[in-house]
Phi, psi and omega in degrees: 000136177263175185295327180294316177295321179297320180297319178296318180292326176300314179299314180297321181294319178295328179275355180077027184251358185271150179276163181299320180297321178293322179296318179296319178296321179295316180297322176296318180292319180296330180296333184246001185236109181290328179297313180290330177298317179294318178297319180297317178298317180297318179295321178294319177296317179296319178297317178296320180297315179293323181292328183270352181290138179290147178278128179248130180294149179291147179295150184302324181295328179293318178298317180297319179294319179294318178296317180296318179295320179294317179295321179297315179297319180294320177296319179295319179296316179296320179296318179295318179294319178298315179297320180294315179296320178296318179297317177297322177296319178295318179296317179297316178297318178298318178297318179295327182278316190270331181298313177298322179295319179293319178295321176296320179297318181289328183274348181295135179283135179078001181265237184294329181298316180295321179295317180293321181290331179291337177281350178097177182291332180297314179297317179298317178297320179295318179295319178295321177296317178297317179297320178296316181296315179296319179296314178297315180299317179297316180296319179295315179298316179295320179295327181276329186266324186291311183302316180292334183262345181291315182296311177298323179296315179294318179297316180294324177296315179295320178295317179298317178295318178296316178295321178299315179295319179296313181294323177297316178296318178295320179298316179296320180294319179294318179296317181291326177294319179293318180296319180295321180291328181286329181276118181285000000 
């Protein structure tokens, strides 16, 4: 064992994370290395000093700053998730609206089909190839994006419905309590 490994095991031992085999190896190394013996004594003294120091509560402004920073991060996370879910909803709505219109356009006689056929088979093959690529890309994106966002979206919807029901019930209970108090 070299001194660097011994130093790591010393840290782990003070934290109570080292295995018995590592402790034995450390003790063997400490028996023959004066440099590590000095480091071990310093670490033990420092550990004792920290353990014996009185705990001082954090100042109120620090707690307020930490709570504000945590709330800010949570709001940003919720906003990003909301924007992502909204974007997916817009894409889904666009697909529902435009895919039937495009299919109708392609199936119309004398319309887009005739224009594509007049360009020859090469144009038709290129358009079909493009449609396959766009279709695959869309399916891959939907397969990757919808499952991770479906559960949070569904959960948030259920939570919103539950909170709505709870608040409605509380509102009714408060109104009936006020009415009962007014009637002597």
